[in-house]
N, CA, C and O atoms as CSV, one atom per row, in Angstrom:
chain,resi,resn,atom,element,x,y,z
A,1,MET,N,N,0.584,-1.276,0.019
A,1,MET,CA,C,0.045,-0.268,0.260
A,1,MET,C,C,1.206,1.327,0.052
A,1,MET,O,O,2.210,1.529,0.735
A,2,SER,N,N,0.705,2.204,-1.008
A,2,SER,CA,C,1.448,3.401,-0.888
A,2,SER,C,C,0.264,4.377,-1.352
A,2,SER,O,O,0.000,4.543,-2.543
A,3,PRO,N,N,-0.370,4.955,-0.393
A,3,PRO,CA,C,-1.037,6.159,-0.805
A,3,PRO,C,C,-0.289,7.274,-0.926
A,3,PRO,O,O,0.915,7.469,-0.760
A,4,ALA,N,N,-1.356,8.115,-1.301
A,4,ALA,CA,C,-1.041,9.592,-1.408
A,4,ALA,C,C,-0.637,10.318,-0.097
A,4,ALA,O,O,-0.394,9.602,0.875
A,5,THR,N,N,-0.547,11.568,0.023
A,5,THR,CA,C,-0.475,12.169,1.634
A,5,THR,C,C,-1.484,11.798,2.182
A,5,THR,O,O,-2.444,11.919,1.420
A,6,VAL,N,N,-1.786,11.337,3.289
A,6,VAL,CA,C,-2.763,11.002,4.008
A,6,VAL,C,C,-3.019,12.140,4.887
A,6,VAL,O,O,-2.078,12.611,5.526
A,7,SER,N,N,-4.235,12.648,4.989
A,7,SER,CA,C,-4.810,13.776,5.834
A,7,SER,C,C,-5.072,13.265,7.226
A,7,SER,O,O,-6.217,12.948,7.551
A,8,THR,N,N,-3.984,13.165,8.121
A,8,THR,CA,C,-4.032,12.983,9.508
A,8,THR,C,C,-3.734,13.924,10.489
A,8,THR,O,O,-3.277,15.013,10.142
A,9,PRO,N,N,-3.903,13.697,11.531
A,9,PRO,CA,C,-3.864,15.004,12.522
A,9,PRO,C,C,-2.372,15.658,12.413
A,9,PRO,O,O,-2.103,16.855,12.307
A,10,PHE,N,N,-1.415,14.473,12.471
A,10,PHE,CA,C,0.074,14.622,11.956
A,10,PHE,C,C,0.378,15.874,11.250
A,10,PHE,O,O,1.103,16.815,11.571
A,11,PHE,N,N,-0.520,15.614,9.966
A,11,PHE,CA,C,-0.303,16.310,8.676
A,11,PHE,C,C,-0.916,17.691,9.052
A,11,PHE,O,O,-0.388,18.799,8.970
A,12,GLU,N,N,-2.146,17.356,9.478
A,12,GLU,CA,C,-2.580,18.738,9.880
A,12,GLU,C,C,-2.109,20.126,10.482
A,12,GLU,O,O,-2.110,21.316,10.170
A,13,ARG,N,N,-1.650,19.190,11.666
A,13,ARG,CA,C,-0.700,20.035,12.785
A,13,ARG,C,C,0.579,20.639,11.756
A,13,ARG,O,O,0.747,21.842,11.556
A,14,MET,N,N,1.351,19.650,11.213
A,14,MET,CA,C,2.589,20.500,10.208
A,14,MET,C,C,1.960,21.053,9.613
A,14,MET,O,O,2.581,22.096,9.819
A,15,LEU,N,N,0.947,21.452,8.773
A,15,LEU,CA,C,0.796,22.526,8.245
A,15,LEU,C,C,0.707,23.592,8.668
A,15,LEU,O,O,1.436,24.522,8.324
A,16,GLU,N,N,-0.122,23.655,9.422
A,16,GLU,CA,C,0.049,24.903,10.605
A,16,GLU,C,C,1.171,25.471,11.136
A,16,GLU,O,O,1.275,26.534,11.749
A,17,GLY,N,N,2.061,24.608,10.824
A,17,GLY,CA,C,3.525,25.584,11.067
A,17,GLY,C,C,3.936,26.353,9.692
A,17,GLY,O,O,4.985,26.960,9.477
A,18,PHE,N,N,3.104,26.212,9.037
A,18,PHE,CA,C,3.625,27.456,7.921
A,18,PHE,C,C,2.874,28.662,7.834
A,18,PHE,O,O,1.711,28.744,8.228
A,19,ALA,N,N,3.665,29.820,7.206
A,19,ALA,CA,C,2.986,31.047,7.347
A,19,ALA,C,C,1.763,31.075,6.316
A,19,ALA,O,O,1.024,32.055,6.405
A,20,ASP,N,N,1.497,30.218,5.454
A,20,ASP,CA,C,0.351,30.155,4.796
A,20,ASP,C,C,-0.062,28.621,5.051
A,20,ASP,O,O,0.686,27.927,4.362
A,21,PRO,N,N,-0.875,27.909,5.703
A,21,PRO,CA,C,-1.458,26.652,5.409
A,21,PRO,C,C,-1.925,26.378,4.454
A,21,PRO,O,O,-1.413,25.490,3.773
A,22,ALA,N,N,-3.236,27.130,3.982
A,22,ALA,CA,C,-3.871,26.870,2.921
A,22,ALA,C,C,-3.017,27.029,1.489
A,22,ALA,O,O,-3.098,26.113,0.672
A,23,MET,N,N,-2.394,27.923,1.268
A,23,MET,CA,C,-1.145,27.961,0.083
A,23,MET,C,C,-0.404,26.446,0.109
A,23,MET,O,O,-0.397,25.660,-0.839
A,24,GLU,N,N,0.224,26.228,1.440
A,24,GLU,CA,C,0.607,24.947,1.391
A,24,GLU,C,C,-0.055,23.677,0.904
A,24,GLU,O,O,0.386,22.941,0.021
A,25,ARG,N,N,-1.193,23.513,1.607
A,25,ARG,CA,C,-2.017,22.430,1.271
A,25,ARG,C,C,-2.292,22.606,-0.475
A,25,ARG,O,O,-2.264,21.631,-1.226
A,26,ALA,N,N,-2.465,23.534,-0.788
A,26,ALA,CA,C,-2.835,23.945,-2.435
A,26,ALA,C,C,-1.383,23.369,-2.983
A,26,ALA,O,O,-1.606,22.537,-3.862
A,27,ALA,N,N,-0.195,23.517,-2.784
A,27,ALA,CA,C,0.640,23.310,-3.544
A,27,ALA,C,C,1.051,21.876,-3.328
A,27,ALA,O,O,1.379,21.248,-4.335
A,28,LEU,N,N,1.078,21.338,-2.290
A,28,LEU,CA,C,1.020,19.668,-2.088
A,28,LEU,C,C,-0.352,18.834,-2.308
A,28,LEU,O,O,-0.298,17.611,-2.180
A,29,ASP,N,N,-1.084,19.206,-2.502
A,29,ASP,CA,C,-2.333,18.978,-3.514
A,29,ASP,C,C,-1.901,18.361,-4.863
A,29,ASP,O,O,-2.063,17.244,-5.354
A,30,ALA,N,N,-1.173,19.710,-5.367
A,30,ALA,CA,C,-1.068,19.942,-6.695
A,30,ALA,C,C,0.202,19.011,-7.155
A,30,ALA,O,O,0.315,18.762,-8.356
A,31,ARG,N,N,1.214,18.465,-6.169
A,31,ARG,CA,C,1.990,17.151,-6.554
A,31,ARG,C,C,1.092,15.954,-6.378
A,31,ARG,O,O,1.641,15.018,-6.959
A,32,GLN,N,N,-0.203,15.510,-5.760
A,32,GLN,CA,C,-0.519,14.589,-5.690
A,32,GLN,C,C,-1.326,13.856,-6.972
A,32,GLN,O,O,-2.096,14.417,-7.752
A,33,ALA,N,N,-0.971,12.584,-6.965
A,33,ALA,CA,C,-1.489,11.907,-8.159
A,33,ALA,C,C,-2.824,12.096,-8.072
A,33,ALA,O,O,-3.279,12.172,-9.213
A,34,THR,N,N,-3.697,12.212,-7.215
A,34,THR,CA,C,-4.729,12.544,-6.669
A,34,THR,C,C,-5.503,13.943,-7.200
A,34,THR,O,O,-6.646,14.067,-7.639
A,35,ARG,N,N,-4.673,14.732,-7.038
A,35,ARG,CA,C,-4.720,15.880,-6.580
A,35,ARG,C,C,-5.291,16.877,-5.584
A,35,ARG,O,O,-5.612,18.064,-5.636
A,36,ARG,N,N,-5.288,15.606,-4.343
A,36,ARG,CA,C,-5.833,16.091,-3.170
A,36,ARG,C,C,-4.929,15.012,-1.982
A,36,ARG,O,O,-4.125,14.107,-2.205
A,37,THR,N,N,-5.315,15.412,-1.046
A,37,THR,CA,C,-4.696,14.675,-0.278
A,37,THR,C,C,-5.647,13.530,0.320
A,37,THR,O,O,-6.792,13.977,0.393
A,38,VAL,N,N,-5.570,12.283,0.747
A,38,VAL,CA,C,-6.464,11.072,0.875
A,38,VAL,C,C,-6.755,11.191,2.498
A,38,VAL,O,O,-6.178,11.739,3.437
A,39,GLN,N,N,-7.908,10.422,2.345
A,39,GLN,CA,C,-8.573,10.386,3.967
A,39,GLN,C,C,-8.187,9.192,4.255
A,39,GLN,O,O,-7.973,8.322,3.411
A,40,PRO,N,N,-8.012,8.997,6.029
A,40,PRO,CA,C,-7.573,7.900,5.992
A,40,PRO,C,C,-8.608,6.942,5.659
A,40,PRO,O,O,-8.121,5.895,5.230
A,41,GLN,N,N,-9.700,6.950,5.705
A,41,GLN,CA,C,-10.810,6.136,5.314
A,41,GLN,C,C,-10.557,5.422,4.266
A,41,GLN,O,O,-10.599,4.192,4.255
A,42,GLU,N,N,-10.202,6.325,3.055
A,42,GLU,CA,C,-10.010,5.857,1.877
A,42,GLU,C,C,-8.709,4.597,1.989
A,42,GLU,O,O,-8.763,3.506,1.422
A,43,VAL,N,N,-7.768,5.002,2.720
A,43,VAL,CA,C,-6.973,3.952,3.167
A,43,VAL,C,C,-7.142,2.696,3.717
A,43,VAL,O,O,-6.489,1.679,3.481
A,44,ALA,N,N,-8.411,2.907,4.744
A,44,ALA,CA,C,-8.593,1.929,5.466
A,44,ALA,C,C,-9.414,0.895,4.597
A,44,ALA,O,O,-9.213,-0.284,4.889
A,45,ASP,N,N,-10.226,1.129,3.667
A,45,ASP,CA,C,-11.117,0.628,2.646
A,45,ASP,C,C,-10.627,-0.019,1.797
A,45,ASP,O,O,-11.300,-0.929,1.312
A,46,ALA,N,N,-8.987,0.281,1.215
A,46,ALA,CA,C,-8.433,-0.108,0.088
A,46,ALA,C,C,-7.462,-1.273,0.765
A,46,ALA,O,O,-6.903,-2.052,-0.008
A,47,ILE,N,N,-7.322,-1.362,1.722
A,47,ILE,CA,C,-6.966,-2.178,2.997
A,47,ILE,C,C,-7.621,-3.541,2.683
A,47,ILE,O,O,-7.230,-4.599,2.191
A,48,THR,N,N,-9.133,-2.926,3.322
A,48,THR,CA,C,-10.218,-4.274,3.682
A,48,THR,C,C,-10.251,-5.091,2.171
A,48,THR,O,O,-10.152,-6.308,2.021
A,49,PHE,N,N,-10.431,-3.986,1.024
A,49,PHE,CA,C,-10.691,-4.452,-0.319
A,49,PHE,C,C,-9.575,-5.837,-0.467
A,49,PHE,O,O,-9.848,-7.029,-0.612
A,50,LEU,N,N,-8.233,-5.147,-0.367
A,50,LEU,CA,C,-7.402,-5.839,-0.803
A,50,LEU,C,C,-6.828,-7.420,0.227
A,50,LEU,O,O,-5.997,-8.248,-0.146
A,51,ALA,N,N,-7.540,-7.414,1.447
A,51,ALA,CA,C,-7.388,-8.600,2.266
A,51,ALA,C,C,-8.423,-9.311,1.925
A,51,ALA,O,O,-8.523,-10.450,2.381
A,52,SER,N,N,-9.274,-8.862,1.174
A,52,SER,CA,C,-10.928,-9.732,1.056
A,52,SER,C,C,-10.649,-10.367,-0.054
A,52,SER,O,O,-9.803,-10.049,-0.890
A,53,PRO,N,N,-11.612,-11.584,-0.067
A,53,PRO,CA,C,-11.396,-12.287,-0.958
A,53,PRO,C,C,-11.461,-11.792,-2.709
A,53,PRO,O,O,-10.637,-12.116,-3.564
A,54,VAL,N,N,-12.487,-11.071,-2.875
A,54,VAL,CA,C,-12.920,-10.144,-4.096
A,54,VAL,C,C,-11.409,-9.940,-4.780
A,54,VAL,O,O,-11.100,-10.103,-5.960
A,55,SER,N,N,-10.706,-9.598,-3.842
A,55,SER,CA,C,-9.209,-8.781,-4.848
A,55,SER,C,C,-8.477,-10.098,-4.725
A,55,SER,O,O,-7.477,-10.102,-4.007
A,56,GLY,N,N,-8.833,-11.198,-5.317
A,56,GLY,CA,C,-8.176,-12.222,-5.501
A,56,GLY,C,C,-7.584,-12.448,-6.891
A,56,GLY,O,O,-6.845,-13.415,-7.073
A,57,SER,N,N,-7.911,-11.498,-7.998
A,57,SER,CA,C,-7.207,-11.059,-9.373
A,57,SER,C,C,-6.000,-10.269,-8.928
A,57,SER,O,O,-4.905,-10.460,-9.457
A,58,VAL,N,N,-6.140,-9.580,-8.176
A,58,VAL,CA,C,-5.233,-8.143,-7.884
A,58,VAL,C,C,-3.967,-8.978,-6.905
A,58,VAL,O,O,-3.906,-9.598,-5.844
A,59,THR,N,N,-2.642,-8.351,-8.501
A,59,THR,CA,C,-1.793,-9.475,-8.423
A,59,THR,C,C,-0.673,-8.157,-7.403
A,59,THR,O,O,0.089,-8.522,-6.508
A,60,GLY,N,N,-0.838,-6.736,-7.813
A,60,GLY,CA,C,0.166,-5.770,-7.413
A,60,GLY,C,C,1.297,-5.904,-7.927
A,60,GLY,O,O,2.238,-5.422,-7.295
A,61,CYS,N,N,1.558,-6.543,-9.129
A,61,CYS,CA,C,2.876,-6.435,-10.109
A,61,CYS,C,C,2.694,-5.425,-10.815
A,61,CYS,O,O,1.533,-5.092,-11.048
A,62,ARG,N,N,3.740,-4.696,-11.326
A,62,ARG,CA,C,3.585,-3.791,-12.123
A,62,ARG,C,C,4.477,-4.272,-13.749
A,62,ARG,O,O,5.407,-5.072,-13.654
A,63,PRO,N,N,4.230,-3.915,-14.639
A,63,PRO,CA,C,4.603,-4.629,-15.813
A,63,PRO,C,C,5.938,-3.510,-16.191
A,63,PRO,O,O,6.635,-3.695,-17.189
């Protein structure tokens, strides 16, 4: 599992340390493949899917 940047309490506190947190978030979001920070529930849902029998055809291999 290699999610994009996840919006956690630690991440939110880190943003607060910048002079312009909103600008920093926008710049960080622009660098993400999803163009936004990922929510923790999204990561949990992906892990739940991958751990379930319905993901049997997912190999995780990259060509």
